[in-house]
Each structure stands twice: as structure tokens, then as C-alpha cells.
MDTraj code that builds the backbone (N, CA, C; nanometers):
import mdtraj as md
import numpy as np

residues = "UNK UNK UNK UNK UNK UNK UNK UNK UNK UNK UNK UNK UNK UNK UNK UNK UNK UNK UNK UNK UNK UNK UNK UNK UNK UNK UNK UNK UNK UNK UNK UNK UNK UNK UNK UNK UNK UNK UNK UNK UNK UNK UNK UNK UNK UNK UNK UNK UNK UNK UNK UNK UNK UNK UNK UNK UNK UNK UNK UNK UNK UNK UNK UNK UNK UNK UNK UNK UNK UNK UNK UNK UNK UNK UNK UNK UNK UNK UNK UNK UNK UNK UNK UNK UNK UNK UNK UNK UNK UNK UNK UNK UNK UNK UNK UNK UNK UNK UNK UNK UNK UNK UNK UNK UNK UNK UNK UNK UNK UNK UNK UNK UNK UNK UNK UNK UNK UNK UNK UNK UNK UNK UNK UNK UNK UNK UNK UNK UNK UNK UNK UNK UNK UNK UNK UNK UNK UNK UNK UNK UNK UNK UNK UNK UNK UNK UNK UNK UNK UNK UNK UNK UNK UNK UNK UNK UNK UNK UNK UNK UNK UNK UNK UNK UNK UNK UNK UNK UNK UNK UNK UNK UNK UNK UNK UNK UNK UNK UNK UNK UNK UNK UNK UNK UNK UNK UNK UNK UNK UNK UNK UNK UNK UNK UNK UNK UNK UNK UNK UNK UNK UNK UNK".split()
xyz = np.array([
    [26.7264, -0.7470, 12.9597],
    [26.8752, -0.7608, 13.0538],
    [27.0043, -0.8526, 13.0012],
    [27.1187, -0.8192, 13.0218],
    [27.2202, -0.8896, 12.9845],
    [27.2316, -0.9905, 13.0887],
    [27.2474, -1.1118, 13.0290],
    [27.3219, -1.2657, 13.0979],
    [27.4652, -1.3051, 13.0439],
    [27.5255, -1.2883, 13.0646],
    [27.6653, -1.3805, 13.0194],
    [27.6330, -1.5128, 13.0480],
    [27.7063, -1.5993, 12.8840],
    [27.6857, -1.6993, 12.9440],
    [27.8383, -1.7340, 12.8908],
    [27.8316, -1.8944, 12.8745],
    [28.0064, -1.9549, 12.8129],
    [27.9310, -2.0318, 12.6963],
    [28.0911, -2.0326, 12.6695],
    [28.0770, -2.1399, 12.5170],
    [28.1912, -2.2114, 12.5362],
    [28.1642, -2.3770, 12.4648],
    [28.2031, -2.4490, 12.5063],
    [28.3067, -2.5102, 12.3734],
    [28.4185, -2.4588, 12.3606],
    [28.5321, -2.5036, 12.2359],
    [28.6223, -2.5566, 12.2624],
    [28.6155, -2.6448, 12.1750],
    [28.7763, -2.7420, 12.2171],
    [28.8094, -2.7747, 12.3283],
    [28.6671, -2.8026, 12.4013],
    [28.7352, -2.8767, 12.5319],
    [28.7125, -2.7950, 12.6316],
    [28.7232, -2.6553, 12.5991],
    [28.7335, -2.5454, 12.7297],
    [28.5839, -2.4933, 12.7101],
    [28.5772, -2.4343, 12.8450],
    [28.4551, -2.3036, 12.8404],
    [28.5153, -2.1668, 12.8414],
    [28.4209, -2.0383, 12.7542],
    [28.5026, -1.9388, 12.7492],
    [28.3695, -1.8252, 12.7910],
    [28.4256, -1.7631, 12.8289],
    [28.2995, -1.6098, 12.8759],
    [28.2265, -1.5859, 12.7141],
    [28.1192, -1.5815, 12.7263],
    [28.0030, -1.5274, 12.5950],
    [27.9634, -1.4347, 12.6526],
    [27.9617, -1.2941, 12.5762],
    [27.8854, -1.1701, 12.6298],
    [27.7680, -1.1314, 12.5009],
    [27.7908, -1.1752, 12.3971],
    [27.7343, -1.1324, 12.3109],
    [27.7810, -1.2149, 12.1265],
    [27.7177, -1.1960, 12.0836],
    [27.6982, -1.3124, 11.9293],
    [27.6721, -1.1815, 11.8389],
    [27.7663, -1.2278, 11.7041],
    [27.7556, -1.1324, 11.5904],
    [27.7543, -1.2081, 11.5035],
    [27.6480, -1.2062, 11.4180],
    [27.6229, -1.3387, 11.2997],
    [27.6084, -1.2318, 11.1964],
    [27.6794, -1.3097, 11.0426],
    [27.6644, -1.2364, 10.9523],
    [27.5471, -1.2799, 10.8658],
    [27.5204, -1.2214, 10.7641],
    [27.3685, -1.2149, 10.7232],
    [27.3673, -1.2676, 10.5807],
    [27.3705, -1.2613, 10.4744],
    [27.3292, -1.3725, 10.3942],
    [27.4462, -1.5057, 10.3983],
    [27.3684, -1.5875, 10.3884],
    [27.4076, -1.7790, 10.3592],
    [27.4397, -1.7839, 10.5769],
    [27.3868, -1.6716, 10.6400],
    [27.4013, -1.7667, 10.7557],
    [27.2412, -1.6859, 10.8467],
    [27.2018, -1.5961, 10.8861],
    [27.0629, -1.5530, 10.8821],
    [27.0023, -1.5752, 10.8068],
    [27.0329, -1.5270, 10.6652],
    [26.9358, -1.6068, 10.5793],
    [26.9899, -1.6950, 10.4570],
    [26.8908, -1.7604, 10.4074],
    [26.9733, -1.8430, 10.2982],
    [27.0349, -1.7564, 10.1941],
    [27.1414, -1.7980, 10.1100],
    [27.2005, -1.7391, 10.0375],
    [27.0970, -1.6689, 9.9067],
    [27.0978, -1.5583, 9.8970],
    [27.0214, -1.4557, 9.8558],
    [27.0760, -1.3311, 9.6958],
    [27.1970, -1.3594, 9.7055],
    [27.3045, -1.3054, 9.6220],
    [27.3582, -1.3718, 9.5284],
    [27.3609, -1.3428, 9.3776],
    [27.4674, -1.4116, 9.3043],
    [27.6069, -1.3764, 9.2234],
    [27.6621, -1.3721, 9.3499],
    [27.8076, -1.2812, 9.2998],
    [27.8541, -1.3409, 9.1797],
    [27.8535, -1.4640, 9.0771],
    [27.8844, -1.4630, 9.0503],
    [27.8042, -1.3572, 8.8823],
    [27.6884, -1.3547, 8.9094],
    [27.6347, -1.2704, 8.8164],
    [27.6888, -1.1238, 8.8307],
    [27.7147, -1.0844, 8.9676],
    [27.7173, -0.9582, 8.9617],
    [27.8821, -0.9613, 8.9175],
    [27.9934, -1.0662, 8.9328],
    [28.0875, -1.0189, 8.9030],
    [28.1113, -1.0179, 8.6811],
    [28.0273, -1.0890, 8.6586],
    [28.0173, -1.0585, 8.5132],
    [27.9568, -0.9095, 8.4749],
    [27.8379, -0.8301, 8.5676],
    [27.8091, -0.7025, 8.5521],
    [27.9222, -0.6046, 8.5404],
    [28.0114, -0.6945, 8.6443],
    [28.1206, -0.5481, 8.6841],
    [28.2265, -0.5917, 8.6168],
    [28.2185, -0.6780, 8.5375],
    [28.3365, -0.7608, 8.4432],
    [28.4397, -0.7457, 8.5022],
    [28.4519, -0.7895, 8.6585],
    [28.5547, -0.8213, 8.6745],
    [28.6115, -0.9520, 8.7362],
    [28.7395, -0.9864, 8.7404],
    [28.7868, -1.1457, 8.7653],
    [28.7582, -1.1590, 8.9153],
    [28.8231, -1.3067, 8.9380],
    [28.7415, -1.3805, 9.0736],
    [28.8516, -1.2980, 9.1939],
    [28.7857, -1.2785, 9.3104],
    [28.8373, -1.2714, 9.4325],
    [28.7564, -1.1610, 9.4457],
    [28.7774, -1.0328, 9.5679],
    [28.7142, -1.0299, 9.6740],
    [28.6719, -0.8746, 9.6075],
    [28.5509, -0.8596, 9.5699],
    [28.4765, -0.7478, 9.4788],
    [28.4829, -0.6203, 9.5493],
    [28.4667, -0.6115, 9.6818],
    [28.4855, -0.4860, 9.7908],
    [28.6288, -0.4106, 9.7492],
    [28.7338, -0.5242, 9.7609],
    [28.8918, -0.5051, 9.7395],
    [28.8823, -0.4137, 9.6144],
    [28.8248, -0.5147, 9.4965],
    [28.8740, -0.4709, 9.3808],
    [28.8123, -0.3565, 9.3345],
    [28.7085, -0.2848, 9.3642],
    [28.6557, -0.1574, 9.3942],
    [28.6833, -0.0864, 9.4563],
    [28.7601, -0.0901, 9.5670],
    [28.8841, -0.0161, 9.6166],
    [28.9953, 0.0673, 9.5457],
    [29.0100, -0.0466, 9.4219],
    [29.1136, 0.0009, 9.3568],
    [29.1020, 0.0590, 9.2119],
    [28.9632, 0.1056, 9.1950],
    [28.9183, 0.1458, 9.0929],
    [28.9880, 0.3353, 9.0972],
    [28.9440, 0.3991, 8.9773],
    [28.9280, 0.5204, 9.0157],
    [28.8009, 0.5755, 9.0259],
    [28.8201, 0.7082, 9.0715],
    [28.6993, 0.7352, 9.1288],
    [28.5248, 0.7644, 9.0883],
    [28.5837, 0.7456, 8.9326],
    [28.4439, 0.7647, 8.8589],
    [28.4352, 0.6368, 8.8263],
    [28.4739, 0.5651, 8.8242],
    [28.4709, 0.3885, 8.8125],
    [28.4195, 0.3340, 8.9371],
    [28.5171, 0.3695, 9.0339],
    [28.4500, 0.3106, 9.1446],
    [28.3093, 0.3551, 9.2185],
    [28.2339, 0.4951, 9.1922],
    [28.1628, 0.4992, 9.1888],
    [28.0533, 0.4599, 9.1494],
    [28.0775, 0.4221, 9.0295],
    [27.9643, 0.3658, 8.8951],
    [27.9455, 0.2013, 8.9553],
    [28.0814, 0.1488, 8.9607],
    [28.0640, 0.0278, 9.0255],
    [27.9574, -0.0095, 9.1768],
    [28.0180, 0.1105, 9.2402],
    [27.9333, 0.0895, 9.3699],
    [27.7693, 0.1107, 9.3385],
    [27.7568, 0.1800, 9.2668],
    [27.5475, 0.2131, 9.2379],
    [27.5504, 0.0852, 9.1951],
    [27.6118, 0.0109, 9.1153],
    [27.5450, -0.1560, 8.9990],
    [27.5705, -0.2498, 9.1346],
    [27.6629, -0.2000, 9.2621],
    [27.6715, -0.3204, 9.3760],
    [27.5252, -0.2932, 9.4796],
    [27.5056, -0.1587, 9.4643],
    [27.3861, -0.1249, 9.5852],
    [27.2525, -0.1679, 9.5075],
    [27.2607, -0.1590, 9.3741],
    [27.1107, -0.1883, 9.2741],
    [27.1133, -0.3637, 9.3274],
    [27.1973, -0.4255, 9.2960],
    [27.1977, -0.5639, 9.3061],
    [27.2039, -0.5977, 9.4302],
    [27.2167, -0.5598, 9.5454],
    [27.2089, -0.5860, 9.6822],
    [27.0376, -0.5691, 9.6942],
    [26.9657, -0.4652, 9.6328],
    [26.8517, -0.4269, 9.7017],
    [26.7545, -0.5199, 9.6014],
    [26.7797, -0.5558, 9.4829],
    [26.7273, -0.6337, 9.3661],
    [26.7458, -0.7601, 9.4563],
    [26.7964, -0.8235, 9.5139],
    [26.8269, -0.9404, 9.5619],
    [26.7462, -0.9495, 9.7294],
    [26.6876, -0.8382, 9.7659],
    [26.6066, -0.8712, 9.8754],
    [26.4788, -0.8949, 9.8933],
    [26.4186, -0.9037, 9.7589],
    [26.2582, -0.9598, 9.7149],
    [26.2977, -1.1270, 9.7319],
    [26.4311, -1.1684, 9.7207],
    [26.4048, -1.3013, 9.7480],
    [26.4549, -1.3633, 9.8505],
    [26.4695, -1.3015, 9.9819],
    [26.5609, -1.3097, 10.1005],
    [26.4710, -1.4064, 10.1724],
    [26.5247, -1.4920, 10.2443],
    [26.4426, -1.6210, 10.3313],
    [26.5373, -1.6424, 10.4428],
    [26.4480, -1.6449, 10.5410],
    [26.5572, -1.7100, 10.6785],
    [26.6343, -1.8613, 10.6371],
    [26.7815, -1.8760, 10.7085],
    [26.8149, -1.9701, 10.7175],
    [26.7296, -2.0492, 10.7682],
    [26.7994, -2.2149, 10.7218],
    [26.7757, -2.2771, 10.7765],
    [26.7727, -2.3084, 10.9768],
    [26.6640, -2.2779, 11.0312],
    [26.6705, -2.2688, 11.1964],
    [26.7352, -2.1379, 11.2555],
    [26.7441, -2.0526, 11.1668],
    [26.8205, -1.9140, 11.1841],
    [26.7226, -1.8410, 11.2686],
    [26.5694, -1.8597, 11.2456],
    [26.5069, -1.7705, 11.3148],
    [26.4540, -1.7674, 11.4665],
    [26.4988, -1.9137, 11.4673],
    [26.4484, -1.9920, 11.6215],
    [26.5881, -1.9942, 11.6762],
    [26.6914, -2.0096, 11.6383],
    [26.8516, -1.9711, 11.6897],
    [26.8597, -1.8706, 11.7480],
    [26.8191, -1.7286, 11.6498],
    [26.8238, -1.5776, 11.6919],
    [26.7256, -1.5841, 11.8217],
    [26.6300, -1.6211, 11.7996],
    [26.5439, -1.5942, 11.9407],
    [26.5676, -1.6717, 12.0446],
    [26.6082, -1.7599, 12.0537],
    [26.7054, -1.8723, 12.1923],
    [26.7877, -1.8034, 12.2126],
    [26.8907, -1.7425, 12.1726],
    [27.0034, -1.6446, 12.2044],
    [27.0114, -1.5394, 12.2538],
    [26.8581, -1.4762, 12.2011],
    [26.8409, -1.3470, 12.2886],
    [26.7628, -1.3811, 12.3915],
    [26.6664, -1.4632, 12.4172],
    [26.6133, -1.5453, 12.5340],
    [26.6884, -1.5154, 12.6222],
    [26.8380, -1.6189, 12.5816],
    [26.9014, -1.6226, 12.7086],
    [26.9614, -1.4743, 12.7662],
    [26.9279, -1.3883, 12.6914],
    [26.9818, -1.2414, 12.7305],
    [27.1104, -1.2171, 12.6861],
    [27.1557, -1.2809, 12.5712],
    [27.2982, -1.2294, 12.5266],
    [27.2751, -1.1163, 12.3512],
    [27.3381, -1.0089, 12.4244],
    [27.3206, -0.9261, 12.2958],
    [27.3601, -0.9704, 12.1623],
    [27.3101, -0.9370, 12.0135],
    [27.3267, -0.9885, 11.9090],
    [27.3569, -0.8750, 11.8433],
    [27.4426, -0.8942, 11.6941],
    [27.4464, -0.8110, 11.6102],
    [27.4484, -0.8751, 11.4845],
    [27.4542, -0.7847, 11.3870],
    [27.4439, -0.7884, 11.2428],
    [27.5632, -0.7311, 11.1661],
    [27.6802, -0.8385, 11.1332],
    [27.7876, -0.8057, 11.0863],
    [27.8022, -0.7970, 10.9318],
    [27.7930, -0.7204, 10.8484],
    [27.7913, -0.7929, 10.6883],
    [27.8817, -0.6686, 10.5872],
    [27.8879, -0.7310, 10.4885],
    [28.0064, -0.6496, 10.3704],
    [27.8998, -0.5794, 10.3107],
    [27.7532, -0.6004, 10.2922],
    [27.6379, -0.5400, 10.2712],
    [27.6457, -0.3952, 10.3103],
    [27.5337, -0.2681, 10.1752],
    [27.5724, -0.1771, 10.2268],
    [27.4103, -0.1681, 10.3681],
    [27.4053, -0.0468, 10.4529],
    [27.3052, -0.0448, 10.5392],
    [27.1900, -0.0098, 10.4476],
    [27.1640, 0.0547, 10.3277],
    [27.0160, 0.0171, 10.2922],
    [27.0028, -0.1093, 10.2661],
    [27.0987, -0.2012, 10.2370],
    [27.0426, -0.3038, 10.1777],
    [27.0039, -0.4643, 10.3023],
    [27.0757, -0.4031, 10.4295],
    [27.1049, -0.4900, 10.5661],
    [26.9751, -0.4246, 10.6132],
    [26.9186, -0.3039, 10.6118],
    [26.7958, -0.3023, 10.6411],
    [26.6913, -0.3285, 10.6204],
    [26.7072, -0.3398, 10.4544],
    [26.5517, -0.3500, 10.3981],
    [26.5346, -0.4795, 10.4531],
    [26.6335, -0.5719, 10.4221],
    [26.6385, -0.7480, 10.4578],
    [26.5732, -0.7487, 10.6037],
    [26.6130, -0.6629, 10.6596],
    [26.5757, -0.7113, 10.8764],
    [26.4195, -0.6374, 10.8253],
    [26.4195, -0.5190, 10.7755],
    [26.2479, -0.5365, 10.7712],
    [26.1845, -0.6112, 10.7158],
    [26.2303, -0.6777, 10.5669],
    [26.1133, -0.8358, 10.5396],
    [26.1058, -0.8927, 10.6135],
    [26.2051, -0.9502, 10.7131],
    [26.2398, -1.0478, 10.7815],
    [26.1855, -1.0553, 10.9535],
    [26.1263, -0.9235, 10.9485],
    [26.1240, -0.8506, 11.0988],
    [26.2341, -0.8889, 11.1720],
    [26.3322, -0.8898, 11.1385],
    [26.4584, -0.9134, 11.2246],
    [26.5419, -0.8321, 11.3049],
    [26.5127, -0.8255, 11.4635],
    [26.5779, -0.7530, 11.5412],
    [26.6509, -0.7626, 11.6248],
    [26.8126, -0.6881, 11.6013],
    [26.9355, -0.6965, 11.7075],
    [26.9847, -0.5677, 11.7935],
    [27.0773, -0.5967, 11.8167],
    [27.0558, -0.5024, 11.9183],
    [27.2006, -0.3685, 11.8458],
    [27.2621, -0.4683, 11.7338],
    [27.3449, -0.3569, 11.6743],
    [27.3671, -0.4298, 11.4664],
    [27.3597, -0.3229, 11.4147],
    [27.3757, -0.3530, 11.2835],
    [27.4811, -0.2747, 11.2486],
    [27.5790, -0.3240, 11.1680],
    [27.7035, -0.3229, 11.1046],
    [27.7096, -0.3405, 10.9594],
    [27.7074, -0.2485, 10.8369],
    [27.7183, -0.2712, 10.7268],
    [27.8522, -0.1823, 10.7113],
    [27.8816, -0.2184, 10.5705],
    [28.0037, -0.1935, 10.5194],
    [28.0505, -0.0318, 10.5448],
    [27.9256, 0.1006, 10.5263],
    [27.9647, 0.2111, 10.5709],
    [27.9937, 0.2483, 10.7415],
    [27.9806, 0.1286, 10.8183],
    [28.0101, 0.2090, 10.9559],
    [28.1425, 0.1415, 10.9898],
    [28.1945, 0.0819, 10.8952],
    [28.3702, 0.0504, 10.9487],
    [28.4286, -0.0337, 10.8562],
    [28.5556, -0.0485, 10.8416],
    [28.5749, -0.1487, 10.7312],
    [28.5245, -0.3042, 10.7258],
    [28.4956, -0.3335, 10.5957],
    [28.4303, -0.4814, 10.5945],
    [28.4915, -0.5832, 10.6496],
    [28.4282, -0.7175, 10.6868],
    [28.5514, -0.8151, 10.6574],
    [28.5750, -0.8577, 10.5492],
    [28.7307, -0.8897, 10.5602],
    [28.7685, -0.9615, 10.6962],
    [28.8811, -0.8857, 10.7590],
    [28.8377, -0.7234, 10.7432],
    [28.9144, -0.6074, 10.8096],
    [28.8577, -0.6650, 10.9421],
    [28.9675, -0.6694, 11.0366],
    [28.8967, -0.6795, 11.2403],
    [28.8165, -0.5683, 11.2623],
    [28.8400, -0.4461, 11.1792],
    [28.7904, -0.3283, 11.2625],
    [28.6567, -0.2923, 11.2245],
    [28.6049, -0.4139, 11.1720],
    [28.4456, -0.4131, 11.1965],
    [28.4070, -0.5160, 11.2868],
    [28.4482, -0.5601, 11.3666],
    [28.3920, -0.6348, 11.4769],
    [28.4757, -0.5454, 11.6234],
    [28.5981, -0.4557, 11.6225],
    [28.6344, -0.3921, 11.6981],
    [28.4623, -0.2810, 11.7037],
    [28.4260, -0.2507, 11.6046],
    [28.3453, -0.1333, 11.5891],
    [28.1925, -0.2069, 11.6844],
    [28.1635, -0.3023, 11.6639],
    [28.0831, -0.4250, 11.7040],
    [28.0693, -0.4398, 11.8244],
    [28.2304, -0.4651, 11.8988],
    [28.2261, -0.4728, 12.0263],
    [28.1984, -0.3430, 12.1068],
    [28.2856, -0.2004, 12.0747],
    [28.2209, -0.1159, 12.0910],
    [28.0740, -0.1226, 12.1399],
    [28.0031, -0.1301, 12.0404],
    [27.9015, -0.0375, 11.9948],
    [27.7674, -0.1397, 12.1137],
    [27.8369, -0.2795, 12.0782],
    [27.7541, -0.3609, 12.2245],
    [27.8177, -0.3503, 12.3885],
    [27.8959, -0.2937, 12.4223],
    [27.9979, -0.2883, 12.5006],
    [28.0505, -0.3794, 12.5654],
    [28.1088, -0.4626, 12.4926],
    [28.1411, -0.6006, 12.5600],
    [28.2979, -0.6508, 12.4989],
    [28.4000, -0.6895, 12.5886],
    [28.5110, -0.6951, 12.5851],
    [28.5257, -0.8174, 12.4245],
    [28.6159, -0.7835, 12.3496],
    [28.6143, -0.8357, 12.2114],
    [28.6595, -1.0094, 12.2285],
    [28.7169, -1.0187, 12.3726],
    [28.7596, -1.1079, 12.3693],
    [28.6015, -1.2269, 12.3838],
    [28.5412, -1.1732, 12.4193],
    [28.3877, -1.2531, 12.4883],
    [28.2920, -1.2327, 12.3998],
    [28.3341, -1.1627, 12.2515],
    [28.2123, -1.1468, 12.1357],
    [28.2584, -1.3004, 12.0906],
    [28.1355, -1.3932, 12.0216],
    [28.1393, -1.4576, 11.9126],
    [28.1108, -1.4041, 11.8110],
    [28.1979, -1.4558, 11.6670],
    [28.1405, -1.4245, 11.5405],
    [28.0735, -1.5188, 11.4202],
    [27.9996, -1.5476, 11.4027],
    [27.9346, -1.6553, 11.3687],
    [27.8927, -1.6097, 11.1936],
    [27.9694, -1.7232, 11.1051],
    [27.9595, -1.6868, 10.9688],
    [27.9662, -1.7988, 10.8835],
    [27.9192, -1.7666, 10.7407],
    [27.9820, -1.9009, 10.6412],
    [28.0941, -1.8904, 10.5766],
    [28.1566, -1.7949, 10.6057],
    [28.2787, -1.7795, 10.4861],
    [28.4322, -1.7306, 10.5833],
    [28.5228, -1.7753, 10.4654],
    [28.6516, -1.7063, 10.5682],
    [28.6944, -1.5767, 10.5663],
    [28.5906, -1.4773, 10.5254],
    [28.5958, -1.3132, 10.5554],
    [28.5473, -1.3397, 10.7183],
    [28.4483, -1.3841, 10.7467],
    [28.3625, -1.3778, 10.9185],
    [28.5203, -1.4392, 10.9738],
    [28.5613, -1.5582, 10.9659],
    [28.6435, -1.6070, 11.0887],
    [28.7735, -1.5607, 11.1127],
    [28.8076, -1.5262, 10.9608],
    [28.9063, -1.4598, 10.9374],
    [28.9343, -1.2894, 10.9793],
    [28.8438, -1.2123, 10.9756],
    [28.8005, -1.1245, 11.0904],
    [28.7924, -1.1385, 11.2250],
    [28.6952, -1.2292, 11.2566],
    [28.7622, -1.2950, 11.3931],
    [28.8286, -1.3080, 11.4668],
    [28.8952, -1.3729, 11.3934],
    [29.0128, -1.4307, 11.4530],
    [29.1345, -1.3078, 11.5169],
    [29.1473, -1.2301, 11.3763],
    [29.2504, -1.1030, 11.3818],
    [29.2079, -1.0058, 11.4791],
    [29.0657, -1.0158, 11.5195],
    [29.0454, -0.9139, 11.5950],
    [29.0120, -0.9480, 11.7205],
    [29.0880, -1.0982, 11.7755],
    [29.0615, -1.1511, 11.9082],
    [28.9429, -1.2157, 11.9839],
    [28.8066, -1.1940, 11.9050],
    [28.7185, -1.2787, 11.8919],
    [28.7116, -1.4323, 11.8718],
    [28.6180, -1.4793, 11.9213],
    [28.6151, -1.6367, 11.9093],
    [28.5269, -1.6509, 11.7881],
    [28.5148, -1.7618, 11.7350],
    [28.4984, -1.7354, 11.5734],
    [28.4143, -1.8730, 11.5513],
    [28.2549, -1.9231, 11.5065],
    [28.2012, -2.0182, 11.4220],
    [28.2130, -2.0113, 11.2929],
    [28.2123, -2.0905, 11.2155],
    [28.2163, -2.1482, 11.0832],
    [28.1200, -2.2584, 11.0547],
    [27.9817, -2.1819, 10.9630],
    [27.8675, -2.2389, 10.9378],
    [27.8690, -2.2667, 10.7984],
    [27.8522, -2.4360, 10.7559],
    [27.8897, -2.4832, 10.6597],
    [27.7651, -2.4907, 10.5714],
    [27.6693, -2.4802, 10.5982],
    [27.5383, -2.4851, 10.5581],
    [27.5558, -2.6165, 10.4505],
    [27.6201, -2.7582, 10.5325],
    [27.6249, -2.8790, 10.4797],
    [27.7203, -2.8937, 10.3805],
    [27.7932, -2.7721, 10.3339],
    [27.9098, -2.8400, 10.2396],
    [28.0419, -2.8469, 10.3056],
    [28.1329, -2.8934, 10.2044],
    [28.2613, -2.8940, 10.2449],
    [28.3361, -2.7353, 10.1747],
    [28.4055, -2.6568, 10.2688],
    [28.4600, -2.5660, 10.2411],
    [28.5921, -2.5910, 10.1697],
    [28.5818, -2.4728, 10.0640],
    [28.7106, -2.5031, 9.9622],
    [28.8462, -2.4073, 9.9568],
    [28.8418, -2.3580, 10.1327],
    [28.9660, -2.3064, 10.1596],
    [28.9771, -2.3946, 10.3256],
    [29.1074, -2.3857, 10.3756],
    [29.1492, -2.4173, 10.5195],
    [29.0783, -2.3442, 10.5818],
    [28.9912, -2.4577, 10.7054],
    [28.9397, -2.3933, 10.7879],
    [28.9897, -2.3364, 10.9149],
    [28.9751, -2.2289, 10.9555],
    [29.0535, -2.1813, 11.0988],
    [28.9587, -2.1083, 11.2111],
    [28.9027, -2.1866, 11.2367],
    [28.7618, -2.1569, 11.3226],
    [28.7742, -2.2108, 11.4606],
    [28.7094, -2.1466, 11.5846],
    [28.6883, -2.2194, 11.6767],
    [28.6032, -2.3110, 11.6712],
    [28.5023, -2.3142, 11.5950],
    [28.3934, -2.4122, 11.6284],
    [28.3081, -2.4241, 11.4975],
    [28.3146, -2.5236, 11.4336],
    [28.2505, -2.5672, 11.3045],
    [28.1026, -2.6353, 11.2880],
    [28.0007, -2.6102, 11.2763],
    [27.8927, -2.6016, 11.2842],
    [27.8406, -2.6345, 11.1427],
    [27.7465, -2.7263, 11.1126],
    [27.6485, -2.7571, 11.0046],
    [27.4954, -2.6804, 10.9448],
    [27.4663, -2.6582, 11.0295],
    [27.3341, -2.5806, 11.0466],
    [27.3442, -2.4889, 11.1815],
    [27.2697, -2.3729, 11.1561],
    [27.2886, -2.2561, 11.2937],
    [27.2328, -2.3407, 11.4034],
    [27.1298, -2.4124, 11.4030],
    [27.1044, -2.4351, 11.5699],
    [27.1631, -2.5241, 11.6351],
    [27.2598, -2.5660, 11.5400],
    [27.3825, -2.6376, 11.6501],
    [27.4581, -2.5847, 11.7352],
    [27.4689, -2.4219, 11.7186],
    [27.5124, -2.3272, 11.8414],
    [27.4694, -2.3365, 11.9523],
    [27.3324, -2.3617, 11.9603],
    [27.2548, -2.3779, 12.0769],
    [27.3444, -2.5070, 12.1603],
    [27.3807, -2.5561, 12.1202],
    [27.4274, -2.7167, 12.2348],
    [27.5795, -2.6534, 12.2988],
    [27.6229, -2.5385, 12.2212],
    [27.7843, -2.5119, 12.2924],
    [27.7586, -2.4011, 12.3978],
    [27.6134, -2.3472, 12.4044],
    [27.5936, -2.2476, 12.4752],
    [27.5815, -2.2985, 12.6221],
    [27.6236, -2.2506, 12.7346],
    [27.5781, -2.2973, 12.8537],
    [27.5827, -2.1760, 12.9692],
    [27.5371, -2.2034, 13.0839],
    [27.5005, -2.1029, 13.1835],
    [27.6524, -2.0390, 13.2481],
])
top = md.Topology()
chain = top.add_chain()
for i, resn in enumerate(residues, 1):
    res = top.add_residue(resn, chain, resSeq=i)
    for name in ("N", "CA", "C"):
        top.add_atom(name, md.element.get_by_symbol(name[0]), res)
traj = md.Trajectory(xyz[None], top)
């Protein structure tokens, strides 16, 4: 049963009806070595999925096959991030609907959820909507959860998460995992461990 809450951000309380979490490095510890993937793809620095979209159809198909294999191979090493399992369980016990929004494939996402026994209301992979930083994936998530986009909270560890959330009109939380971001942060809230999120949610 749904129980809308509020979240304290910048000294003000905002309606909170649902939370969308990123997967890798947010709910899970980092388990994908993107430097290795770039070497395999022989690509420069930058957004891998955007780069793949610029390839010719035959090359794009081959690159996506390599990415799918890379993601599936990583699943065997996946573990919960610090405090993530407890945080997810707590917000669900509050009656807040939850989603996972990832740039990974659906097959990879389902494999991770099965391995860690993750249960959420909505799963959004790159096949379901244009992936982050495109805001379309969060509009899709809000529709699936049947909540206003302004009352959805996007929690993730990278600028793609906060950029997508802000562009969509959602509230945003950046999880640093104890590291200093190498980009200019534009988020409503910055936390170092996922469990810190619970301190900002209220009745």
C-alpha cells in the first residue's frame, strides 16, 4: 500500500511518492570495468552508448553484442553496495514504490536482480526507454509507477543520473560512495553512503 512521504532538501520539504535507483555503484558495488570495455571496443573516452549509436548498423550490432557479453560476465561478481539492501527494504517498508533505472540491458538487469533477490515495482533498462542522461527514461518510470514526475526521486552515483533527473523534473540525489566527483555536481542532495538517504525522508 502506498504511503506518500516528504523529503527534506535544501531546508524545504517536498512531496515524495516514489524512488528510482541506479543499479551499478548505487544499489550494487561497482562490478563493471568500463575501462576494459572501452579497450575491447577500441573506443575513446566518453559515453559508450552514444558512441555505439554513431556506428554503422553492422558495427553497432557487433558492439552491442560485446557490451551484452561484458554485462553478463560481470553479474557473477555482483554484490550489494554498502547499506543498500537495508535502505531499499526500509523505504519499501515505508510504503514508497521503488524502481531501478539503468543503462544496462534488461537481461543483465534481471540477472542481477535474481542473483541478489532484488524486488522492486518497476525495472527500466536501456531497451525500455532512451537511457540516462536522456530524461525520457524517468518520464517512462514515473508513468509506470503512476506518480507525478515532480514527486519522483532519482538516486544515482553519476552525472547521467542527476542530469536525467533534473531534465525530467524529478528530484535528484548524488551518491558519492565516499569519492570526490570529477565533475560539477548539480543535485538536490549529495550523500556519501546510501543509508544517509533515510535521514532526509519524513512522514
